[in-house]
PDB file of N, CA, C and O in Angstrom:
ATOM      1  N   MET A   1       0.968  -1.002  -0.067  1.00  0.00           N
ATOM      2  CA  MET A   1       0.117  -0.283  -0.500  1.00  0.00           C
ATOM      3  C   MET A   1       1.225   1.409  -0.382  1.00  0.00           C
ATOM      4  O   MET A   1       2.455   1.458  -0.402  1.00  0.00           O
ATOM      5  N   ASN A   2       0.523   2.256  -0.298  1.00  0.00           N
ATOM      6  CA  ASN A   2       1.203   2.843  -1.050  1.00  0.00           C
ATOM      7  C   ASN A   2       0.946   4.324   0.127  1.00  0.00           C
ATOM      8  O   ASN A   2       0.005   4.369   0.919  1.00  0.00           O
ATOM      9  N   ILE A   3       1.838   5.250   0.008  1.00  0.00           N
ATOM     10  CA  ILE A   3       0.862   5.913   1.489  1.00  0.00           C
ATOM     11  C   ILE A   3       0.547   7.273   1.376  1.00  0.00           C
ATOM     12  O   ILE A   3       0.028   7.832   2.342  1.00  0.00           O
ATOM     13  N   ALA A   4       0.806   7.960   0.233  1.00  0.00           N
ATOM     14  CA  ALA A   4       0.396   8.606  -0.779  1.00  0.00           C
ATOM     15  C   ALA A   4      -1.114   8.516  -1.879  1.00  0.00           C
ATOM     16  O   ALA A   4      -1.428   9.470  -2.591  1.00  0.00           O
ATOM     17  N   THR A   5      -1.947   7.157  -1.834  1.00  0.00           N
ATOM     18  CA  THR A   5      -2.472   6.889  -2.138  1.00  0.00           C
ATOM     19  C   THR A   5      -3.503   7.256  -0.900  1.00  0.00           C
ATOM     20  O   THR A   5      -4.317   8.093  -1.290  1.00  0.00           O
ATOM     21  N   ILE A   6      -3.693   6.901   0.380  1.00  0.00           N
ATOM     22  CA  ILE A   6      -4.610   6.782   0.958  1.00  0.00           C
ATOM     23  C   ILE A   6      -5.499   7.954   1.613  1.00  0.00           C
ATOM     24  O   ILE A   6      -6.398   7.783   2.436  1.00  0.00           O
ATOM     25  N   PRO A   7      -4.935   9.541   0.922  1.00  0.00           N
ATOM     26  CA  PRO A   7      -6.230  10.206   1.072  1.00  0.00           C
ATOM     27  C   PRO A   7      -6.879  10.247   0.008  1.00  0.00           C
ATOM     28  O   PRO A   7      -8.078   9.970   0.020  1.00  0.00           O
ATOM     29  N   SER A   8      -6.223  10.604  -1.158  1.00  0.00           N
ATOM     30  CA  SER A   8      -7.373   9.383  -2.718  1.00  0.00           C
ATOM     31  C   SER A   8      -9.123   8.761  -1.724  1.00  0.00           C
ATOM     32  O   SER A   8     -10.338   8.929  -1.621  1.00  0.00           O
ATOM     33  N   LYS A   9      -8.105   8.111  -1.310  1.00  0.00           N
ATOM     34  CA  LYS A   9      -8.499   6.727  -1.271  1.00  0.00           C
ATOM     35  C   LYS A   9     -10.302   6.989   0.253  1.00  0.00           C
ATOM     36  O   LYS A   9     -11.528   6.902   0.327  1.00  0.00           O
ATOM     37  N   ILE A  10      -9.245   7.270   0.941  1.00  0.00           N
ATOM     38  CA  ILE A  10     -10.825   7.915   1.784  1.00  0.00           C
ATOM     39  C   ILE A  10     -11.348   9.404   1.614  1.00  0.00           C
ATOM     40  O   ILE A  10     -12.222   9.761   2.404  1.00  0.00           O
ATOM     41  N   PHE A  11     -10.852  10.398   0.565  1.00  0.00           N
ATOM     42  CA  PHE A  11     -11.357  11.207  -0.885  1.00  0.00           C
ATOM     43  C   PHE A  11     -13.210  10.314  -1.188  1.00  0.00           C
ATOM     44  O   PHE A  11     -14.414  10.504  -1.018  1.00  0.00           O
ATOM     45  N   SER A  12     -12.318   9.423  -1.673  1.00  0.00           N
ATOM     46  CA  SER A  12     -13.357   8.040  -2.692  1.00  0.00           C
ATOM     47  C   SER A  12     -13.861   7.505  -1.609  1.00  0.00           C
ATOM     48  O   SER A  12     -15.001   7.959  -1.502  1.00  0.00           O
ATOM     49  N   PHE A  13     -13.596   6.670  -0.607  1.00  0.00           N
ATOM     50  CA  PHE A  13     -14.781   6.204  -0.111  1.00  0.00           C
ATOM     51  C   PHE A  13     -15.646   7.140   0.822  1.00  0.00           C
ATOM     52  O   PHE A  13     -16.219   6.253   1.455  1.00  0.00           O
ATOM     53  N   LEU A  14     -15.947   7.867   1.144  1.00  0.00           N
ATOM     54  CA  LEU A  14     -16.771   9.651   1.738  1.00  0.00           C
ATOM     55  C   LEU A  14     -18.027   9.800   0.620  1.00  0.00           C
ATOM     56  O   LEU A  14     -19.252   9.864   0.716  1.00  0.00           O
ATOM     57  N   LYS A  15     -16.735   9.828  -0.862  1.00  0.00           N
ATOM     58  CA  LYS A  15     -17.822  10.500  -1.279  1.00  0.00           C
ATOM     59  C   LYS A  15     -19.176   9.439  -2.614  1.00  0.00           C
ATOM     60  O   LYS A  15     -19.925   9.776  -3.531  1.00  0.00           O
ATOM     61  N   GLU A  16     -18.661   7.665  -1.689  1.00  0.00           N
ATOM     62  CA  GLU A  16     -19.021   6.723  -2.093  1.00  0.00           C
ATOM     63  C   GLU A  16     -20.003   6.235  -0.536  1.00  0.00           C
ATOM     64  O   GLU A  16     -20.879   5.372  -0.583  1.00  0.00           O
ATOM     65  N   VAL A  17     -19.617   7.000   0.776  1.00  0.00           N
ATOM     66  CA  VAL A  17     -20.590   7.164   1.594  1.00  0.00           C
ATOM     67  C   VAL A  17     -21.516   7.552   1.740  1.00  0.00           C
ATOM     68  O   VAL A  17     -22.326   7.012   2.493  1.00  0.00           O
ATOM     69  N   ARG A  18     -21.917   9.312   0.672  1.00  0.00           N
ATOM     70  CA  ARG A  18     -22.446  10.416   0.564  1.00  0.00           C
ATOM     71  C   ARG A  18     -23.685   9.424  -0.204  1.00  0.00           C
ATOM     72  O   ARG A  18     -24.820   9.404   0.272  1.00  0.00           O
ATOM     73  N   LEU A  19     -23.360   8.698  -1.310  1.00  0.00           N
ATOM     74  CA  LEU A  19     -23.728   8.655  -2.648  1.00  0.00           C
ATOM     75  C   LEU A  19     -25.135   7.293  -2.071  1.00  0.00           C
ATOM     76  O   LEU A  19     -26.288   7.182  -2.489  1.00  0.00           O
ATOM     77  N   GLU A  20     -24.187   6.219  -0.695  1.00  0.00           N
ATOM     78  CA  GLU A  20     -25.387   5.707  -0.168  1.00  0.00           C
ATOM     79  C   GLU A  20     -26.186   6.328   0.710  1.00  0.00           C
ATOM     80  O   GLU A  20     -27.362   5.970   0.641  1.00  0.00           O
ATOM     81  N   MET A  21     -25.891   7.271   1.641  1.00  0.00           N
ATOM     82  CA  MET A  21     -26.645   7.503   2.124  1.00  0.00           C
ATOM     83  C   MET A  21     -28.102   8.483   1.616  1.00  0.00           C
ATOM     84  O   MET A  21     -29.079   9.005   2.153  1.00  0.00           O
ATOM     85  N   LYS A  22     -27.648   8.365   0.559  1.00  0.00           N
ATOM     86  CA  LYS A  22     -28.840   9.587  -0.695  1.00  0.00           C
ATOM     87  C   LYS A  22     -29.903   7.924  -0.635  1.00  0.00           C
ATOM     88  O   LYS A  22     -30.924   7.826   0.046  1.00  0.00           O
ATOM     89  N   LYS A  23     -29.620   7.361  -1.068  1.00  0.00           N
ATOM     90  CA  LYS A  23     -30.705   6.027  -1.414  1.00  0.00           C
ATOM     91  C   LYS A  23     -31.364   5.367   0.483  1.00  0.00           C
ATOM     92  O   LYS A  23     -32.346   4.660   0.709  1.00  0.00           O
ATOM     93  N   VAL A  24     -30.299   5.995   1.556  1.00  0.00           N
ATOM     94  CA  VAL A  24     -31.573   4.918   2.635  1.00  0.00           C
ATOM     95  C   VAL A  24     -32.278   5.438   2.273  1.00  0.00           C
ATOM     96  O   VAL A  24     -32.220   6.286   1.383  1.00  0.00           O
ATOM     97  N   ASN A  25     -33.324   5.004   2.978  1.00  0.00           N
ATOM     98  CA  ASN A  25     -35.342   5.136   2.875  1.00  0.00           C
ATOM     99  C   ASN A  25     -35.844   4.810   4.392  1.00  0.00           C
ATOM    100  O   ASN A  25     -36.285   3.762   4.865  1.00  0.00           O
ATOM    101  N   TRP A  26     -35.533   6.575   5.208  1.00  0.00           N
ATOM    102  CA  TRP A  26     -35.009   6.639   6.591  1.00  0.00           C
ATOM    103  C   TRP A  26     -36.919   7.385   7.164  1.00  0.00           C
ATOM    104  O   TRP A  26     -37.593   8.313   6.718  1.00  0.00           O
ATOM    105  N   PRO A  27     -37.076   6.712   7.927  1.00  0.00           N
ATOM    106  CA  PRO A  27     -38.469   6.841   8.889  1.00  0.00           C
ATOM    107  C   PRO A  27     -38.803   8.437   8.694  1.00  0.00           C
ATOM    108  O   PRO A  27     -38.065   9.333   8.284  1.00  0.00           O
ATOM    109  N   SER A  28     -39.647   8.465   8.964  1.00  0.00           N
ATOM    110  CA  SER A  28     -40.438   9.979   9.202  1.00  0.00           C
ATOM    111  C   SER A  28     -40.518   9.907  10.730  1.00  0.00           C
ATOM    112  O   SER A  28     -40.381   8.911  11.441  1.00  0.00           O
ATOM    113  N   ARG A  29     -40.758  11.124  11.070  1.00  0.00           N
ATOM    114  CA  ARG A  29     -40.448  11.924  12.551  1.00  0.00           C
ATOM    115  C   ARG A  29     -41.744  10.642  13.753  1.00  0.00           C
ATOM    116  O   ARG A  29     -41.764  10.164  14.887  1.00  0.00           O
ATOM    117  N   GLN A  30     -42.604  10.648  12.463  1.00  0.00           N
ATOM    118  CA  GLN A  30     -43.740   9.532  13.314  1.00  0.00           C
ATOM    119  C   GLN A  30     -43.534   8.717  13.267  1.00  0.00           C
ATOM    120  O   GLN A  30     -43.326   8.539  14.467  1.00  0.00           O
ATOM    121  N   GLU A  31     -43.233   7.174  12.534  1.00  0.00           N
ATOM    122  CA  GLU A  31     -42.661   6.570  12.619  1.00  0.00           C
ATOM    123  C   GLU A  31     -41.631   5.851  13.723  1.00  0.00           C
ATOM    124  O   GLU A  31     -41.763   4.895  14.486  1.00  0.00           O
ATOM    125  N   THR A  32     -40.095   7.159  13.317  1.00  0.00           N
ATOM    126  CA  THR A  32     -39.951   6.517  14.536  1.00  0.00           C
ATOM    127  C   THR A  32     -40.348   6.613  15.248  1.00  0.00           C
ATOM    128  O   THR A  32     -40.501   5.503  15.758  1.00  0.00           O
ATOM    129  N   THR A  33     -40.929   7.710  16.091  1.00  0.00           N
ATOM    130  CA  THR A  33     -41.463   7.743  18.009  1.00  0.00           C
ATOM    131  C   THR A  33     -42.147   6.979  17.783  1.00  0.00           C
ATOM    132  O   THR A  33     -42.519   6.986  18.956  1.00  0.00           O
ATOM    133  N   LYS A  34     -43.110   5.779  17.090  1.00  0.00           N
ATOM    134  CA  LYS A  34     -44.189   4.547  17.375  1.00  0.00           C
ATOM    135  C   LYS A  34     -43.277   3.631  17.557  1.00  0.00           C
ATOM    136  O   LYS A  34     -43.647   2.916  18.488  1.00  0.00           O
ATOM    137  N   TYR A  35     -41.671   3.087  16.888  1.00  0.00           N
ATOM    138  CA  TYR A  35     -40.889   2.468  16.905  1.00  0.00           C
ATOM    139  C   TYR A  35     -40.359   2.599  18.376  1.00  0.00           C
ATOM    140  O   TYR A  35     -40.554   1.798  19.290  1.00  0.00           O
ATOM    141  N   THR A  36     -39.633   3.800  18.421  1.00  0.00           N
ATOM    142  CA  THR A  36     -39.617   4.161  20.082  1.00  0.00           C
ATOM    143  C   THR A  36     -40.583   3.393  21.000  1.00  0.00           C
ATOM    144  O   THR A  36     -40.466   2.183  21.194  1.00  0.00           O
ATOM    145  N   ILE A  37     -41.576   4.177  21.575  1.00  0.00           N
ATOM    146  CA  ILE A  37     -42.599   3.868  22.444  1.00  0.00           C
ATOM    147  C   ILE A  37     -42.311   2.245  22.130  1.00  0.00           C
ATOM    148  O   ILE A  37     -41.900   1.545  23.055  1.00  0.00           O
ATOM    149  N   ILE A  38     -42.566   1.590  20.628  1.00  0.00           N
ATOM    150  CA  ILE A  38     -42.729   0.175  20.802  1.00  0.00           C
ATOM    151  C   ILE A  38     -41.884  -0.123  21.540  1.00  0.00           C
ATOM    152  O   ILE A  38     -42.415  -0.543  22.568  1.00  0.00           O
ATOM    153  N   ILE A  39     -40.381  -0.156  21.632  1.00  0.00           N
ATOM    154  CA  ILE A  39     -38.520  -0.404  22.250  1.00  0.00           C
ATOM    155  C   ILE A  39     -38.962  -0.194  23.708  1.00  0.00           C
ATOM    156  O   ILE A  39     -38.417  -0.760  24.656  1.00  0.00           O
ATOM    157  N   ILE A  40     -39.820   0.521  23.796  1.00  0.00           N
ATOM    158  CA  ILE A  40     -39.095   0.960  25.252  1.00  0.00           C
ATOM    159  C   ILE A  40     -40.389   0.453  26.384  1.00  0.00           C
ATOM    160  O   ILE A  40     -40.516   0.717  27.580  1.00  0.00           O
ATOM    161  N   GLY A  41     -41.330  -0.444  25.382  1.00  0.00           N
ATOM    162  CA  GLY A  41     -42.557  -0.628  26.268  1.00  0.00           C
ATOM    163  C   GLY A  41     -42.105  -2.589  25.885  1.00  0.00           C
ATOM    164  O   GLY A  41     -42.405  -3.546  26.599  1.00  0.00           O
ATOM    165  N   VAL A  42     -41.517  -2.612  24.873  1.00  0.00           N
ATOM    166  CA  VAL A  42     -40.838  -4.154  24.983  1.00  0.00           C
ATOM    167  C   VAL A  42     -39.826  -4.578  26.156  1.00  0.00           C
ATOM    168  O   VAL A  42     -39.988  -5.626  26.781  1.00  0.00           O
ATOM    169  N   CYS A  43     -38.816  -3.727  26.399  1.00  0.00           N
ATOM    170  CA  CYS A  43     -37.619  -3.997  27.318  1.00  0.00           C
ATOM    171  C   CYS A  43     -38.594  -3.534  29.707  1.00  0.00           C
ATOM    172  O   CYS A  43     -38.313  -3.797  30.876  1.00  0.00           O
ATOM    173  N   VAL A  44     -39.781  -2.705  28.827  1.00  0.00           N
ATOM    174  CA  VAL A  44     -40.157  -2.918  30.116  1.00  0.00           C
ATOM    175  C   VAL A  44     -40.485  -4.470  30.345  1.00  0.00           C
ATOM    176  O   VAL A  44     -40.142  -5.368  31.114  1.00  0.00           O
ATOM    177  N   ALA A  45     -41.435  -4.265  29.131  1.00  0.00           N
ATOM    178  CA  ALA A  45     -42.105  -6.088  30.124  1.00  0.00           C
ATOM    179  C   ALA A  45     -41.606  -6.502  30.382  1.00  0.00           C
ATOM    180  O   ALA A  45     -41.490  -6.921  31.534  1.00  0.00           O
ATOM    181  N   VAL A  46     -40.576  -6.777  28.968  1.00  0.00           N
ATOM    182  CA  VAL A  46     -39.043  -8.299  29.703  1.00  0.00           C
ATOM    183  C   VAL A  46     -38.974  -7.377  30.865  1.00  0.00           C
ATOM    184  O   VAL A  46     -40.044  -7.019  31.358  1.00  0.00           O
ATOM    185  N   ALA A  47     -38.103  -7.039  31.258  1.00  0.00           N
ATOM    186  CA  ALA A  47     -37.743  -6.208  32.527  1.00  0.00           C
ATOM    187  C   ALA A  47     -38.744  -6.948  33.704  1.00  0.00           C
ATOM    188  O   ALA A  47     -38.390  -8.058  34.101  1.00  0.00           O
ATOM    189  N   VAL A  48     -39.683  -6.491  34.125  1.00  0.00           N
ATOM    190  CA  VAL A  48     -41.554  -6.467  34.908  1.00  0.00           C
ATOM    191  C   VAL A  48     -40.875  -7.739  34.412  1.00  0.00           C
ATOM    192  O   VAL A  48     -39.821  -7.864  35.034  1.00  0.00           O
ATOM    193  N   TYR A  49     -41.115  -9.084  33.239  1.00  0.00           N
ATOM    194  CA  TYR A  49     -40.861 -10.434  33.624  1.00  0.00           C
ATOM    195  C   TYR A  49     -40.047 -11.382  34.655  1.00  0.00           C
ATOM    196  O   TYR A  49     -40.121 -12.125  35.634  1.00  0.00           O
ATOM    197  N   LEU A  50     -39.293 -10.839  33.773  1.00  0.00           N
ATOM    198  CA  LEU A  50     -37.528 -11.037  34.807  1.00  0.00           C
ATOM    199  C   LEU A  50     -37.163 -10.820  36.308  1.00  0.00           C
ATOM    200  O   LEU A  50     -36.756 -11.546  37.215  1.00  0.00           O
ATOM    201  N   GLY A  51     -37.552  -9.247  36.145  1.00  0.00           N
ATOM    202  CA  GLY A  51     -37.512  -9.540  38.225  1.00  0.00           C
ATOM    203  C   GLY A  51     -39.127  -9.940  38.580  1.00  0.00           C
ATOM    204  O   GLY A  51     -39.464  -9.294  39.572  1.00  0.00           O
ATOM    205  N   GLY A  52     -40.209 -10.783  38.091  1.00  0.00           N
ATOM    206  CA  GLY A  52     -40.822 -11.274  38.344  1.00  0.00           C
ATOM    207  C   GLY A  52     -40.487 -12.983  38.753  1.00  0.00           C
ATOM    208  O   GLY A  52     -40.700 -13.730  39.708  1.00  0.00           O
ATOM    209  N   LEU A  53     -40.018 -13.041  37.779  1.00  0.00           N
ATOM    210  CA  LEU A  53     -38.957 -14.792  38.036  1.00  0.00           C
ATOM    211  C   LEU A  53     -38.253 -14.578  39.423  1.00  0.00           C
ATOM    212  O   LEU A  53     -38.403 -15.204  40.472  1.00  0.00           O
ATOM    213  N   ASP A  54     -37.342 -13.381  39.086  1.00  0.00           N
ATOM    214  CA  ASP A  54     -36.333 -13.973  39.720  1.00  0.00           C
ATOM    215  C   ASP A  54     -36.992 -14.007  41.306  1.00  0.00           C
ATOM    216  O   ASP A  54     -36.639 -14.753  42.219  1.00  0.00           O
ATOM    217  N   PHE A  55     -38.017 -13.005  41.335  1.00  0.00           N
ATOM    218  CA  PHE A  55     -38.509 -12.720  42.923  1.00  0.00           C
ATOM    219  C   PHE A  55     -39.261 -13.914  43.558  1.00  0.00           C
ATOM    220  O   PHE A  55     -39.234 -14.213  44.752  1.00  0.00           O
ATOM    221  N   LEU A  56     -40.052 -14.660  42.401  1.00  0.00           N
ATOM    222  CA  LEU A  56     -40.330 -15.634  42.940  1.00  0.00           C
ATOM    223  C   LEU A  56     -38.953 -16.556  43.103  1.00  0.00           C
ATOM    224  O   LEU A  56     -38.763 -17.390  43.988  1.00  0.00           O
ATOM    225  N   PHE A  57     -38.226 -16.269  42.245  1.00  0.00           N
ATOM    226  CA  PHE A  57     -37.125 -18.035  43.151  1.00  0.00           C
ATOM    227  C   PHE A  57     -36.186 -17.930  44.437  1.00  0.00           C
ATOM    228  O   PHE A  57     -35.496 -18.648  45.161  1.00  0.00           O
ATOM    229  N   THR A  58     -36.776 -15.919  44.204  1.00  0.00           N
ATOM    230  CA  THR A  58     -35.675 -16.335  45.683  1.00  0.00           C
ATOM    231  C   THR A  58     -36.070 -15.864  46.514  1.00  0.00           C
ATOM    232  O   THR A  58     -35.520 -15.380  47.503  1.00  0.00           O
ATOM    233  N   THR A  59     -37.528 -15.973  46.103  1.00  0.00           N
ATOM    234  CA  THR A  59     -38.094 -16.685  47.484  1.00  0.00           C
ATOM    235  C   THR A  59     -38.969 -18.265  48.217  1.00  0.00           C
ATOM    236  O   THR A  59     -39.519 -18.673  49.239  1.00  0.00           O
ATOM    237  N   LEU A  60     -38.477 -18.788  46.453  1.00  0.00           N
ATOM    238  CA  LEU A  60     -38.694 -20.427  46.832  1.00  0.00           C
ATOM    239  C   LEU A  60     -37.774 -20.737  47.388  1.00  0.00           C
ATOM    240  O   LEU A  60     -37.970 -21.004  48.574  1.00  0.00           O
ATOM    241  N   ILE A  61     -36.244 -20.875  46.839  1.00  0.00           N
ATOM    242  CA  ILE A  61     -34.567 -21.289  46.677  1.00  0.00           C
ATOM    243  C   ILE A  61     -34.493 -20.258  48.550  1.00  0.00           C
ATOM    244  O   ILE A  61     -33.772 -20.724  49.433  1.00  0.00           O
ATOM    245  N   GLU A  62     -35.404 -18.821  48.834  1.00  0.00           N
ATOM    246  CA  GLU A  62     -34.972 -19.236  50.575  1.00  0.00           C
ATOM    247  C   GLU A  62     -35.663 -19.355  51.469  1.00  0.00           C
ATOM    248  O   GLU A  62     -35.318 -19.018  52.602  1.00  0.00           O
ATOM    249  N   LYS A  63     -37.251 -20.055  51.081  1.00  0.00           N
ATOM    250  CA  LYS A  63     -37.892 -20.750  51.384  1.00  0.00           C
ATOM    251  C   LYS A  63     -37.314 -22.436  51.685  1.00  0.00           C
ATOM    252  O   LYS A  63     -36.823 -22.961  52.685  1.00  0.00           O
ATOM    253  N   PHE A  64     -37.557 -22.825  50.656  1.00  0.00           N
ATOM    254  CA  PHE A  64     -37.376 -23.593  50.549  1.00  0.00           C
ATOM    255  C   PHE A  64     -35.914 -25.603  51.219  1.00  0.00           C
ATOM    256  O   PHE A  64     -35.795 -26.702  51.760  1.00  0.00           O
ATOM    257  N   ILE A  65     -35.219 -24.219  50.322  1.00  0.00           N
ATOM    258  CA  ILE A  65     -33.645 -25.103  49.938  1.00  0.00           C
ATOM    259  C   ILE A  65     -33.282 -24.581  51.514  1.00  0.00           C
ATOM    260  O   ILE A  65     -32.958 -25.343  52.425  1.00  0.00           O
ATOM    261  N   LEU A  66     -33.411 -23.104  51.624  1.00  0.00           N
ATOM    262  CA  LEU A  66     -32.512 -22.333  52.558  1.00  0.00           C
ATOM    263  C   LEU A  66     -32.146 -22.663  53.776  1.00  0.00           C
ATOM    264  O   LEU A  66     -31.133 -22.864  54.445  1.00  0.00           O
ATOM    265  N   LEU A  67     -34.177 -22.648  53.911  1.00  0.00           N
ATOM    266  CA  LEU A  67     -35.032 -22.957  55.654  1.00  0.00           C
ATOM    267  C   LEU A  67     -35.033 -22.146  56.340  1.00  0.00           C
ATOM    268  O   LEU A  67     -35.531 -22.229  57.463  1.00  0.00           O
ATOM    269  N   LYS A  68     -34.472 -21.107  55.875  1.00  0.00           N
ATOM    270  CA  LYS A  68     -34.228 -19.375  56.890  1.00  0.00           C
ATOM    271  C   LYS A  68     -35.574 -19.673  58.043  1.00  0.00           C
ATOM    272  O   LYS A  68     -35.836 -18.844  58.914  1.00  0.00           O
TER     273      LYS A  68
END
């Protein structure tokens, strides 16, 4: 690799990136908000589910296995 060609390769890469970014189908603000709310809701639901299982198993272990 020749060091003298690195700047031209970087410039070429950035030019191609710019062209590809113009082809991207960006979601609207409304779609982005909707999908963000869905993702946060799913994360909260999974956290509550796993937290509930953790609490249940911890309680069972303390009462039946460790006999506190």
